C-alpha angles and dihedrals in degrees: 000000000000113000120242123234118272119260134231099243137122095221138336087239094057103030098101094049091045091052092048090052089046092054090050092049088053093046113041093188088069127075133195111238101227116250091354106090089231137128117211136179111263093227098054092127095061089042088058091044092054091058096245123147113250115229115217131183144146152139141170122339118252097074099087131196080027114119117353092047092070096060109119145096113321092010137058120353099191136007125198117208125200126194117292105310092344124115119253110255116259087238091061093044090048091051088054093049091050090051089055099035102062112110090352113142094168095059141210129286111205119205117203127182108221105258118129095238093050093042089056103042096040089043091052090047092051095048090050093047092050091050088056090053101259113143106233139141132191130222122197119214118204109165099149114127097173103090116068098200112028111178109254094236091058102031127186120331124256112238144160093315088074088079091063086057095048091044092057095039089051093051092045089054089050087055090054096250114160125255096250091046091054096046092049094050093049092048087052096052105035090076087063092063133080136177130201128180141193130196136198097183136013130226137271118224119230109271092022125107101206134045120259089257138345125249111201117242092245092051139071132202109229111203096015111176131239089244093062090258120147117265140230096284140357108229134181114274114268132187121255096271095052094039092056090046088050095050096045094046088052095047092046096051105121093218109102133296084026119081129207124244111207131213113271096024122135117231143183113222128206121188110194123203104216091206114277108058125103124236089248090061093044093053091050093048088047090052094049097044092048092046093049091050094048092049085053086054094246111142115228100204094169132024130181129185133184147073107325113138110008135182098222104264099345113145098226149104138224126201117205121189126190125186108231141197128184094279093054093045091051089058096041085055093046108122115253133179092212104133099218099050107098120204120199122240101253131154112262115271095012129117113229114273137166106261118217116242119268122232110237115239107271125219114279115274086223108088103214089171087081093061093058117089110262139198104237131210124214121227095273092046088053091049092051092043092052091045093051092050095048092047094047088050093050090050088054092054093045090055099041097115092047092055090046090052092050094045092052090069092068109005141032096291097248103107094107096044093054092047090050092053090050091049092050093051090050094051088048088051092052092047089067087067097241109181118256096199098117111045091197090058092044091055092049087054094050089049090058091045091051093047092051101040111035109045129185122057095313089059092048092049094049091045089056092042093054095041092051089047092057096060107071092055088071089067111014133060139197124007095341089060094056093047093048089047089062093044094050091045092056095045089053093051091046091047092058104027092043088222121136135185110291093035093106097255141118087275087076095062093037087055093052087057094048091051094056093046094048088056095045130094110216122243127160094209112124093239093051093048091051091051091051091051092051092050094049091045091053094046094048091048090053092046094052093047088050092058089068090071098039126106106236112239103171137041127023089307086070089072094052121091113252095237089066092057105089101143135056121279110274091223094048093049092045089059089050090055101048097033090053089059090049090060094040087056090053089052093045090051098046112138 
């Protein structure tokens, strides 16, 4: 069995207590109740004095932020933690109830997730507290819909849906509702709630090297529990869309313990990260679950996602759904200071809805570029310009694999692929027979094409190169405009990339070309053009060869040790390839 990663703990024996103290250190309005494994609101005295019902819950550790993370105004008052996946002792629970029960006329409502150990220890503590004259009542939450045939003596498991109930109860307490009124309302709505989970991996306990069990990569555990236990069924791995459908179809099955969700009903949705999923995955699953419910004509008026009741580092998700009316929504929306309760960003006074996509603001239809003074090319100039661009792009496509190979030494091996994507897009742009009369306008268009087709750093750099190259043509003409175009393009690249000549980038080859051009007196004579082409080729070859011995100061290569870099820079070599065809085209079209 493959070993799990190490964990940042001091000791398996102290990890729960260390975690409780860490949470209190982060949240100064929370206190650790000494020797009880409990977290409690610092202002519980004033809460009792105000005649508000205290909300108490708890369970084994390993479900963080459940349950201490939900301590706050209009939510949980105190949460008792046992060892990892082990119920807290009845003595610790009773000590917490005594702390809150003194001079407390409003009473205490205790929430217990339905697991045998929790039911027993919390039940004992409540019975003893009541015998001592403490006003308290207990609500058992059993929202699991995974197991088709739960033994009657055990019942359904209590899962993440319990937080819906605690949130509502806490808000009712803040509003001054009486203990029995809160209890009755919770009992009446908890039957309209269900939870289903699916897991890709199970957890590894602190101090252990391997997970509790292994789920093959091509399988998923439907109904995996929050204690790392196996679920209702092991099913083949499905993508996010099909997984959402599987979970919701299972949850909506009308056979007990499932419950049907009917068309037109309004629901609150909670997507719980069981510990090991990325935010990327959670957002994808949220989209799929909401979309599937809405296609079923179920109105998701509230949706929450985050870490609520985890199973250590299990890679899994649970989905809890609660039928809601205006009363339930009022209490769900009630403000709370609990640090783990996430509230969606929604316009004030609106129910959740799926917004339509907005169209980005397009470029103005008014082509103000035509109003600028432009350097114009004649018919022959446009033909040579087009030919140079086409041959440069063809050269990039021919050398795609070479560029990728060079890039794999210091990057992610996609330089050639990215440049090829840009070259194809530019060729497609030219195939639409866009006029090339104004070089400045052409370079602005190429900048847009590069930015939309290439992606990544290379896309951004060529976007800047072409954008900078477009600017001199607004004020200059002739050979000087082209030299300045290269210069301005390089300067714009350097401005935002922070790279400079000598940093082992494409700027080294571009600078070699620029140096030759700045020291050249223009002539369109064939012999002069041939001489210029030879000088540029030699300068570029020397610049590319020099990059082998340079220490990279920019780009991803800057993070690679110099001893690894034994070949030319891919970007620098790419410039040599396509630029050489620009000058070959000039020579071939000499008058």
